[in-house]
C-alpha positions, -999 to 999 in steps of 0.1 A, spaced: -451 240 -395 -479 263 -386 -471 281 -347 -498 297 -336 -482 312 -303 -463 331 -330 -494 351 -332 -513 348 -300 -500 354 -264 -521 361 -234 -489 379 -220 -486 417 -231 -452 429 -243 -442 468 -232 -448 479 -265 -477 465 -278 -501 488 -295 -539 489 -280 -559 477 -309 -599 493 -309 -629 474 -330 -647 502 -346 -684 494 -361 -686 520 -385 -698 554 -374 -680 544 -342 -651 567 -341 -666 588 -313 -670 555 -289 -631 551 -289 -615 552 -256 -586 580 -255 -588 588 -291 -603 622 -292 -608 652 -318 -569 649 -333 -572 613 -338 -605 614 -352 -595 643 -376 -567 619 -386 -587 591 -389 -612 611 -412 -581 623 -433 -573 590 -440 -607 579 -444 -615 553 -419 -649 551 -411 -650 517 -397 -657 496 -429 -654 460 -420 -620 446 -431 -607 482 -429 -574 490 -403 -554 524 -392 -529 536 -372 -537 564 -352 -513 590 -332 -524 603 -301 -506 620 -271 -505 584 -255 -487 565 -283 -504 550 -316 -533 529 -318 -546 503 -341 -583 504 -353 -601 481 -371 -633 483 -389 -657 455 -381 -694 445 -385 -714 447 -355 -715 412 -349 -678 394 -339 -672 369 -368 -639 344 -369 -628 367 -398 -636 405 -381 -597 406 -377 -581 386 -403 -579 415 -426 -562 436 -400 -537 408 -392 -525 412 -432 -524 452 -435 -511 459 -398 -474 466 -396 -455 437 -379 -456 445 -341 -479 435 -306 -514 445 -307 -533 442 -273 -572 438 -281 -591 460 -262 -628 462 -253 -642 425 -259 -648 393 -238 -629 361 -235 -653 347 -255 -653 371 -285 -617 371 -282 -610 334 -288 -638 343 -319 -613 370 -332 -582 352 -329 -590 325 -347 -590 349 -380 -559 367 -368 -539 339 -367 -551 320 -396 -547 354 -419 -509 349 -409 -512 310 -421 -482 301 -450 -475 268 -466 -440 275 -469 -425 241 -477 -413 244 -508 -404 283 -505 -368 300 -503 -383 332 -489 -382 338 -449 -420 342 -432 -428 383 -432 -425 395 -398 -456 383 -373 -485 405 -358 -488 396 -322 -521 398 -303 -528 400 -268 -561 385 -258 -577 392 -226 -572 373 -194 -591 340 -191 -593 336 -229 -590 298 -233 -556 302 -252 -557 257 -249 -588 255 -270 -576 280 -295 -540 266 -299 -560 232 -302 -582 242 -329 -558 263 -349 -532 234 -350 -560 211 -367 -571 235 -391 -534 241 -401 -531 205 -403 -564 200 -430 -545 229 -446 -509 211 -451 -518 178 -454 -544 193 -492 -519 219 -503 -493 193 -504 -487 179 -535 -495 144 -543 -457 134 -551 -455 140 -514 -486 134 -501 -496 98 -514 -509 70 -494 -479 59 -480 -474 95 -462 -511 99 -452 -501 67 -430 -473 84 -420 -493 116 -407 -517 95 -393 -490 72 -370 -473 104 -363 -506 113 -343 -513 83 -327 -480 86 -316 -482 120 -300 -522 115 -285 -514 79 -270 -531 60 -295 -529 25 -317 -528 25 -353 -530 -7 -379 -528 -3 -416 -540 -32 -440 -513 -21 -476 -516 -34 -508 -531 -70 -519 -534 -82 -480 -567 -56 -485 -581 -90 -502 -571 -112 -472 -588 -88 -455 -617 -83 -473 -614 -47 -490 -620 -55 -524 -634 -22 -533 -603 -2 -521 -578 -25 -535 -594 -21 -565 -594 16 -570 -560 18 -561 -543 -14 -576 -530 3 -605 -504 27 -586 -468 26 -587 -446 5 -563 -446 24 -530 -479 41 -534 -500 7 -528 -537 16 -516 -542 7 -478 -566 11 -450 -551 33 -420 -573 21 -390 -565 49 -355 -583 40 -327 -579 61 -292 -598 67 -260 -616 47 -231 -634 20 -247 -659 23 -225 -668 59 -239 -692 68 -264 -685 50 -297 -674 76 -326 -660 70 -358 -650 96 -387 -641 84 -423 -622 101 -444 -618 98 -481 -584 94 -487 -578 94 -529 -543 112 -526 -543 118 -565 -573 115 -590 -564 112 -627 -599 97 -632 -588 65 -643 -595 52 -673 -623 76 -675 -594 102 -674 -600 138 -667 -589 168 -685 -558 185 -679 -582 211 -664 -599 190 -642 -567 170 -629 -551 204 -619 -561 204 -579 -563 167 -573 -543 169 -555 -569 178 -528 -590 147 -533 -578 135 -501 -596 164 -484 -616 139 -465 -591 127 -452 -577 156 -439 -608 165 -424 -611 133 -407 -575 134 -395 -576 171 -386 -609 166 -365 -590 134 -349 -564 156 -336 -583 179 -318 -604 154 -305 -571 137 -292 -554 173 -284 -589 185 -262 -592 153 -244 -625 143 -254 -642 119 -236 -648 99 -268 -639 60 -277 -626 76 -314 -621 53 -345 -607 70 -378 -608 49 -409 -589 60 -438 -591 43 -471 -558 56 -489 -555 53 -528 -543 68 -556 -567 65 -587 -539 60 -614 -541 44 -650 -520 15 -653 -529 -20 -674 -543 -33 -641 -566 -4 -640 -602 -13 -624 -624 -5 -659 -655 7 -668 -681 -22 -668 -662 -40 -641 -685 -55 -613 -667 -51 -580 -672 -69 -549 -679 -51 -515 -667 -59 -479 -708 -54 -469 -711 -85 -502 -730 -60 -526 -719 -60 -562 -708 -30 -581 -713 -20 -614 -689 9 -624 -700 33 -647 -674 58 -641 -640 51 -627 -639 88 -619 -665 81 -595 -646 61 -572 -645 78 -539 -676 66 -533 -664 27 -541 -634 33 -514 -657 46 -489 -680 20 -492 -657 -9 -474 -647 19 -448 -678 23 -437 -688 -9 -440 -662 -18 -412 -672 14 -393 -708 -2 -394 -695 -33 -378 -692 -21 -341 -722 2 -341 -707 32 -333 -728 61 -316 -719 88 -343 -706 78 -377 -690 110 -392 -674 111 -434 -657 133 -454 -649 130 -489 -643 154 -519 -671 134 -533 -688 153 -562 -687 183 -585 -726 184 -583 -724 197 -546 -700 225 -560 -727 235 -585 -757 236 -562 -735 253 -535 -702 265 -544 -671 263 -530 -680 277 -493 -705 255 -480 -701 217 -474 -730 199 -486 -742 177 -455 -765 147 -453 -778 134 -422 -800 102 -416 -812 117 -381 -834 146 -376 -821 152 -342 -786 147 -354 -786 174 -380 -804 193 -356 -774 195 -333 -753 199 -359 -772 231 -375 -772 245 -342 -736 245 -339 -726 257 -371 -745 289 -362 -728 293 -328 -692 284 -346 -702 304 -378 -692 277 -398 -719 271 -421 -731 236 -437 -760 230 -456 -782 202 -454 -793 183 -483 -819 154 -484 -816 120 -489 -841 117 -510 -848 76 -516 -868 79 -548 -836 89 -564 -813 59 -552 -838 41 -582 -812 59 -605 -782 39 -592 -798 2 -606 -779 -22 -624 -791 -50 -647 -759 -72 -636 -751 -61 -601 -768 -49 -569 -760 -15 -579 -744 10 -603 -715 35 -588 -734 63 -607 -765 78 -616 -783 72 -646 -790 106 -661 -771 130 -643 -794 147 -623 -790 151 -584 -753 137 -580 -744 148 -547 -779 131 -535 -771 100 -555 -736 95 -545 -748 99 -506 -778 74 -514 -750 50 -528 -727 53 -491 -758 51 -472 -765 17 -482 -730 6 -463 -740 20 -430 -756 0 -407 -795 2 -400 -798 26 -370 -766 44 -369 -766 78 -369 -745 92 -398 -735 124 -415 -720 131 -447 -699 158 -455 -689 164 -494 -667 196 -487 -647 212 -515 -615 216 -490 -600 243 -510 -603 283 -513 -604 287 -553 -602 329 -546 -583 341 -514 -602 361 -487 -594 374 -457 -577 349 -435 -583 320 -463 -556 321 -489 -562 305 -521 -553 267 -514 -564 237 -489 -591 245 -465 -611 231 -433 -646 232 -439 -674 222 -414 -643 212 -387 -654 234 -361 -693 228 -364 -685 191 -361 -661 192 -331 -690 210 -316 -720 192 -328 -702 159 -314 -699 173 -281 -738 182 -280 -751 150 -299 -727 129 -274 -740 149 -243 -700 152 -236 -687 181 -215 -655 179 -227 
């Protein structure tokens, strides 16, 4: 389990080295470095280039230099946390606000998914933060991000629908929430036919389910999070090629985001009535698997013709969104690893983000800038909804023609969101395909910091 207190502290050990942030060309401004220290840095080609670091001997003992861009980002110290020798480092010359931002990347650079590793973890680099830094807020955020990464990184054998239920139940117990889960054929009795249809072919013990976690004061603004929990996606009878299945353990990344954000909300005591809905299924292949051409019922009363069984995420989400809409929340946010089209349009780093209200989008856009956690708005272009028409059902789950796949998927979901409910849909990748400082290859939280800040802003909450 990731424990950020190994990497961050407010208590300064006696042997902590001073760590100075150096913009390119700023060596002369480092206090106590002197001519000898500058000469040492020069011999080692240290100029303050971002992501570079160096230990420099001085008359007062060694100091650490870290090259950074002029503006501090959450990842400014990530490379240093990976490259400096193990030990303690006292962050110098930054405000408590900047320190909190820098601490994020420093700690996550030392994140390691070690559940299946026999080797011991490498020795930690401990960053000493200045007095006044909000350590509780930093630790809550880091625990939530690590939860998202851990869930996405866990193979499907150990992260099926029942395992997601276990995680949700543990969160409810930790923070005093309540939880209910509808499993297997009970989904039909409770009118969740679409969730049941997608997951009914899974093996015994991996039955489809709807997880429903609730927390907070019932009089507070209602916030509902919905997360796509497809714990493995074979593509169903429209089976994926082997290359397409290789990282499909991450297809529950939307559920991971919803649970990670819920953890952050509960840990910080945000004044909301929180509800988290996770349709958790495995899109498997068996004799009873749902088929291309089938017409499914949904909770909302709309019938859906299945154009492709590999477009299953939107099918399970529609029942959950319909349930969420029944209590008319003040804000509805869903996360889903929904379309390859979003990745073609925006690549792996930018979550395609859809909002049905301009004021709501303004809150998310402003939060993204402040948090330096990028998102990108995509249009809910209504004319494309015609591509979802079916001659034998109210709609098809895939669009005719294949254009604008992320938009038509969002338009499909929008049909199940109640009128007048502010709604944001995130089409996330939830994965880092190429390692970067602080972001190892594997599961990743995207838009989580933005969402937390935007929720507080949009719902006018003060913490």
